[in-house]
Structure formats: C-alpha cells, structure tokens
C-alpha positions as CSV (number, residue, x, y, z in Angstrom):
1,M,0.0,0.0,0.0
2,P,1.7,3.2,-1.1
3,V,1.5,5.9,1.6
4,K,1.7,9.6,0.9
5,I,2.1,12.7,3.2
6,R,-0.1,15.3,1.6
7,L,-2.4,18.3,2.1
8,Q,-6.1,17.9,2.7
9,R,-8.0,21.1,1.9
10,H,-10.5,22.6,4.3
11,G,-11.9,26.1,4.6
12,S,-14.4,28.0,2.5
13,K,-14.2,29.1,-1.1
14,K,-11.1,31.3,-1.7
15,R,-10.1,30.9,2.0
16,P,-8.0,27.6,2.0
17,F,-6.8,25.9,5.1
18,Y,-5.0,22.6,5.0
19,F,-4.4,19.6,7.2
20,I,-1.1,17.8,6.6
21,V,-2.1,14.1,6.6
22,V,-0.7,10.7,6.0
23,A,-3.0,8.8,3.6
24,D,-3.2,6.0,1.1
25,A,-2.2,7.2,-2.3
26,R,-5.4,5.8,-3.8
27,A,-7.7,7.7,-1.4
28,P,-9.3,11.0,-2.6
29,R,-7.7,14.3,-1.7
30,D,-10.2,15.2,1.1
31,G,-11.1,11.5,1.8
32,K,-10.1,9.0,4.3
33,F,-6.6,9.4,5.9
34,I,-4.4,7.4,8.3
35,Q,-3.1,10.1,10.6
36,K,-3.2,13.9,10.8
37,I,0.3,15.3,11.6
38,G,-0.2,19.0,11.2
39,T,-1.9,22.1,9.7
40,Y,-0.9,24.7,7.1
41,N,-2.5,28.1,6.7
42,P,-1.2,29.9,3.6
43,L,-3.3,33.1,4.2
44,T,-1.3,34.4,7.0
45,V,2.0,36.4,6.4
46,P,4.2,34.4,6.7
47,A,2.2,31.2,6.3
48,S,1.6,29.4,9.6
49,I,2.6,25.8,9.9
50,Q,2.0,23.5,12.9
51,L,3.7,20.2,12.5
52,D,4.3,17.2,14.7
53,R,8.0,16.7,13.8
54,Q,8.4,13.3,15.4
55,R,5.3,11.8,13.7
56,A,6.4,13.2,10.3
57,L,9.9,11.7,10.8
58,D,8.5,8.3,11.8
59,W,6.3,8.2,8.6
60,L,9.3,9.2,6.5
61,H,11.4,6.4,8.0
62,K,8.5,4.0,7.2
63,G,8.7,5.0,3.6
64,A,5.9,7.5,3.2
65,Q,6.4,9.8,0.2
66,P,5.6,13.5,0.6
67,T,4.0,15.5,-2.2
68,D,6.0,18.5,-3.6
69,T,4.3,21.1,-1.4
70,V,4.6,18.9,1.7
71,R,8.2,18.3,0.9
72,R,8.8,22.1,0.9
73,I,7.0,22.3,4.3
74,L,9.0,19.5,5.8
75,S,12.2,21.1,4.6
76,F,11.2,24.4,6.0
77,K,10.4,22.9,9.4
78,G,13.7,20.9,9.4
79,V,12.2,17.4,9.3
80,L,14.2,16.4,6.1
81,Y,17.4,17.8,7.6
82,L,16.8,15.8,10.8
83,K,16.2,12.7,8.7
84,H,19.5,13.4,6.9
85,L,21.4,13.8,10.2
86,L,19.9,10.6,11.6
87,R,21.0,8.8,8.4
88,G,24.5,9.9,9.2
89,V,24.2,8.5,12.7
90,K,23.0,5.2,11.3
91,L,26.0,5.1,8.9
92,G,28.4,5.8,11.8
93,L,29.6,9.2,10.5
94,F,28.9,10.8,13.9
95,D,27.0,10.2,17.1
96,E,23.4,11.2,17.9
97,A,24.5,13.9,20.3
98,T,26.5,15.6,17.5
99,A,23.5,15.3,15.2
100,M,21.1,16.9,17.7
101,E,23.6,19.7,18.3
102,K,23.8,20.4,14.6
103,F,20.0,20.4,14.3
104,Q,19.6,22.7,17.3
105,K,22.2,25.1,15.8
106,W,20.3,25.1,12.5
107,H,17.0,25.5,14.2
108,S,18.0,28.5,16.2
109,E,19.5,30.2,13.1
110,H,16.3,29.4,11.1
111,E,14.1,30.9,13.9
112,T,16.1,34.2,13.8
113,Q,15.6,34.4,10.1
114,I,11.9,33.8,10.4
115,K,11.7,36.6,13.1
116,K,13.5,39.0,10.7
117,R,11.1,38.2,7.9
118,Q,8.1,38.7,10.2
119,E,9.5,42.1,11.4
120,A,10.1,43.1,7.8
121,S,6.6,42.2,6.7
122,R,5.1,44.1,9.6
123,G,7.2,47.2,8.8
124,T,6.1,47.4,5.2
125,K,2.5,46.3,5.7
126,G,1.0,49.8,6.3
127,R,3.2,51.7,3.8
128,R,2.4,52.0,0.1
129,P,5.3,52.0,-2.3
130,M,6.2,55.3,-3.8
131,V,5.3,55.7,-7.4
132,T,6.5,58.6,-9.4
133,P,3.8,60.1,-11.6
134,T,4.4,59.9,-15.3
135,R,3.5,62.7,-17.6
136,R,1.4,62.0,-20.7
137,P,2.5,63.6,-23.9
138,E,0.3,66.4,-25.1
139,R,-2.3,65.4,-27.7
140,R,-2.1,67.1,-31.0
141,P,-5.2,67.7,-33.0
142,E,-5.7,65.5,-36.0
143,G,-4.9,66.8,-39.4
144,G,-1.3,67.6,-38.8
145,A,-1.8,71.4,-38.8
146,A,-1.4,73.3,-35.6
147,Q,-4.3,75.6,-34.8
148,A,-3.5,79.0,-33.6
C-alpha cells in the first residue's frame, strides 16, 4: 500500500486551510486518511505551519512519500534535515548527540531568520510603495496642422 504525506483542503471558497495528513495514495484528496500530523494556513503572512515533527519523521522512516508542497513544508520545518542527520548517525559518521547539536544550531538560526522576515513584513504592511507620476505627452489635434 503506497502511503503519501499530503495536504487535505478545508476552509471555504477562496479561503483555504490545509491539514497535513498521511493517507493511502489511492484515497481521494479530502477523503479517508491514516493520521493527521499538522496544519498549514497559507493566508497568514508568513504562512503558519504547525507540524508534529516526530510523527512526520516516523512516517518518512516507514517509507511515506511527501508530495511536492509537503516536501517544501517538511524542509522548511527541518524534518528532512533531521532525517538526513539521523541517516549519518546510522552510517556511523557521527554520534546522535552531535546530530542533535547540529540540528539545534540550524533550528536557532532558522528561527532568527523567520523573526526577521516577520518584522520586515510588519514594517512594510502599512506603507504604500512610492510611485513617481508619469507625464502624458500632449495630444495634438488630428490633421497635422497646428491651430493658432
């Protein structure tokens, strides 16, 4: 049974809200699912994402395939990076403490970048960009001859 991690659409028309779910690949988009692992709201600036990182990681280890959008979300939240680090632990490249230290360092840097983006979006929210007015060329009367 192929399992996918994908988005399940909720919300009203033109106001989407998504659940991040683990479902059978043959099930319809908004149909039956195995487990809900998070939410995604693209209408907020920046988009708000709640994700159970451990559940998502467990499903990835079991072989669940994320869709393209969910792959971006998992990458943004650091789940794919954590999976990469744990693969290095399994291969014996470094120990688990080093992997968690690397992930914590990445996570703290990522959080500061998100805070900067939020501050920047709040700062430009009320202002309108300055537009310089353009002058239209004067219209000449038809016929080619200037009237005096």
